[in-house]
N, C-alpha and C positions, 0 to 999 in steps of 0.2 A: 298860339301853338299847341301849351303844353291843354287848356282847356278843350282842345280840339282834340281829344285822347280820352275825354273823363267820359264815359256811359251814358252821363245824365245831359249833356252836351248835346252830345251826339242824337239822343232819343228828341232832345227836343228842337233839333233843326228838323229830324224829319218828322216831326209833328207841325211845325211851324211851316215848312214849304213842301207836306206833303210828300215826302220821298219814305217809298220804300225799297229795300236792297233787293236787287235783283240777282236770283239764284244763276240764270240762264248766263249775266255775265260776271259770273262769279266774284259777287263786291262783297268784300270782309272788310273793316277798316281797323289798324291796330290802336289799341286801348293803351299799351305800355310806351312813355313820352319816352324813356330810355332806349328803348331800340331804333324809335328814330333819330335820338341823337346820334347812336352810331351810324347808322344809316346816310346821315350827313354827315357825319365827321367823314366818313370814310369816301365818301362819294365828292367832297370838296377838298378830299389832300393831294395838293399838287394841279387843281383843277379850278378853272373861272366859273364855266359856264356847267350846269347842268340839264340835261333833259330829261325828265321826270312821264312815266309809263302810266297815266290811271292815276289820278291827282284824288280820287275820292273828294273829302270836306276839304282838303286841302290843308291836312296835319306835317303830313313829309314835307310837300309845297313850300309851307313857309318855314319851316327849320331847314332846308336847303337854300331859302333865300336867305335870309338869315348868315349866312356864309359864304354865295355865292355871288358873283356880281350879273349873273344875267339865269334865270328858268324859265323853261319852255317846258309847262304842260301838255302833255297828248292827252284828251278825253274825251271816248265815245258816246258818255250818256250825256245829252244834252239836258236831260231832266238837274242835271247838277250845277247849271249855269247859274242861276238865282242865287244859291248858295254859296258857291264859291264867290260870287260879287261879294258877298258878303264879309264869308270867312277872311277874302285878302285882301281885302280895301283897303289896307293900312300897308301894302307892297308898289312900288312903282318898279322892278325888277325882273315882276312876272308877265311872262305872255300865255296865253294859253288858245291851242289848238284844238279845235272839236271838229276829231277824225279817227278814223281808224287807224290807231299805230303802226300796220301793216301796209294800210296805203298813203301814208305819208312821202315823200320824197324828202329820205332823211339827210341825203349828199346837198341836196340843194337848202334845209335848213339849216346844215352845217355851215356854209357856206356863207348863206344871208345874213343869221343871228349871229353866227359863231364865232365871227373871222378872226383869226389871231388869238384863239384861245384855246385851253386846253378843256377838252372837255369829255363828262363823264355823264352817265343813263344810270337814274335810279329807278323803283321799279317797284310797287308791292303786288307781285304781277296776280292774275285769275289763273288757279291751276289750271284751266283746260288749255289756255293759251301758252301757257308759259314756255313751252320746244320753238312754237313756231318763232316767238318773239325773238326769244334767245339765239337761234339759229340765223335769223335775220341778218339781226345786229351785227353777230362773230362774220359770216361767212362773207358777208359782204364788204369785210374789211373799212370799213367807216373810219374816219381818222378821228376815233373818242379814245379815250386813256385807259377806261375801267367802264364796268358795270357792275353797280351793289343791284341785287332787288333782292326780294321774299319771294322764298318758291317753298313750295311742298315738299317737306323733308327728305321723302322719297328722291325726287327728282336733284336736290343738292349732293345728297350721294351715288347719285350717278354719275354726276359731273365731277365729280373728285375724286372716283373709287381709283383703286388701282388693279391689276392682271392678276384674274383668277379668283375674284368673288363675283358672286349673283348680280350685282349692281353695275356690273361692267360692261361696258357695250360700244355700241357705235357714237355712240350722243357723247362716251365719256371721250373717246378718243377727237373728236370732232371739236368736244368744247378744250380739250389740254394741246391740239394741234394748234391753238391760235390764241387760246389764252394759259392762263396758270391761275385754275379755279381753288379757291380757299372758302371754308367753311366758317364765316364770322361767328354765329352763334346759332342755338337753337332756339325755337320760339313757340310755347305751348298754344294750343288751339285755341285756352282760357284768355290769350293774350287780342283777340277778333271779339269785334261784335258785327254779324252774330259770329257765333264760335263756330269755325269750320270742325270736319269731323277728322281733321287729322293734325299732327304737329306741322309748325313750318322749319324754314332755316333763311339765314342772312348770307349770301353766298358774293364774294366778290370773287370777279371774272375780269384780270389785271389784263389789259390786250399786249400781245405779242409784236416785238416791230419785225422779227421774221418768227416764221414756223418755227415748231419744237421740231422738227425734222424737215428734212428738204429732199424728199425722190425726186426722181427724177421725169416723173408723169404724177402727179398731183389728181392728174384726173383716173388715171389707173390707182393711183394709192388707195382714194375713197371707194370707189368701185370694189378693189379688194375688202375691205372694211366692210362695206355692206355685204357683200356675199357671207364671207366669215360670221356675221352673226346672223344671218336668216336662218338657217334652223342650228339654236343652238346644242342641241342633242346628237348632232352629228359629230364628227371628226371634223379639222380644216381641212384635210383632202377632200373629202365627201362632200364639204361644202361647197369645195370650191369649183372640184369637179364638174356636179351635178348644175351649177349656175352658168356652165356652157360658155364663159368668158373668157377662160385661162389654161383650154386646151384639156386633150383627152386626161383621164384619169393617171394615166402616167408620168406625165408631163409634170402632172402638179405635184407629185410622189417624189418626181426629181429635185423640186422645186424649196419643198418642206425639208428634204435628205442637207439639200445647200444650204439651209440655213440653221442645220443643226440641232435639227427637232426631230424627235419620234414622229411617226407614221401616223400615233392615234392620238397626238397631240391635237387640243379644242384651242381655235379662233380667242377664247376670253383667257386663254396661259399669254398670250402673244402683249409685248410691250407695245410701245408707239415707235420705236426705235425697230422692232423687230419686223412690225408691217412695214415700216420704211425699206428696209431691207428687202425681204419677201418680194414687194412690188417691185423694185430696182431688177431683182430675180428674171420676174418675167417681163419687162422693160425689153433687158439684154434679149432675153428669148428670142423675141417679136425682133428686135434689131438685130441678131445672127440668121432669123428665118427670111428677110429680106434682102 
């Protein structure tokens, strides 16, 4: 495992197997073993099984397999097949699925390979596909304990942002609705080969047993959030009114006033609890109208 983070070993494997890093796949391999150990420790805390997305040369896979009963790695790049056959040869608790992780039947995988186990997801995610993968994992409410992933630092900051900041947005509220996000560690670009242009962060997303809030209509709640952040320069009233989904501007103004907010308030200042309360006001308006 430690050898697989050594740049000399990585370069040797590349030379022997004719492997070149794919920029389009966002391939950047970790060269700091301490980061791998932290990810593995978090991923296996209270979990017997781990699903890894994008094993690369297998450095994190090996670290996970030393602590977990079973590891299933999902990898799209078939060029890595002979490499992983060598680097993971000493393990009998690792399976590899050669497929796009967004096309894997995750519920079936959990039922077939991890029945009766607490399961976590671990990954060093390509920057370009981070959000689709995370949203797929949390919005489908798969029975997983937590997600421990390496992402671009700016993405981690958005997921953990507080109301009022520039990083706070619809993705923040979605993540915080389903999970308890926490930045574990900032990882400099120099900790990867090849080095990306930006720093990364390890983030832990602990899946909630129940959502952070309980709006009367989950569909309307998320529709409200999407509309509130669709035009950040506008006030909340104007953003909701222009969406055409929440009634006339006067109706929106009454709802925002009922929330106890100034009509000039912007969506990025509202907490998740306030969005839930506001969504319930609109639900009530619909019920009264009917």
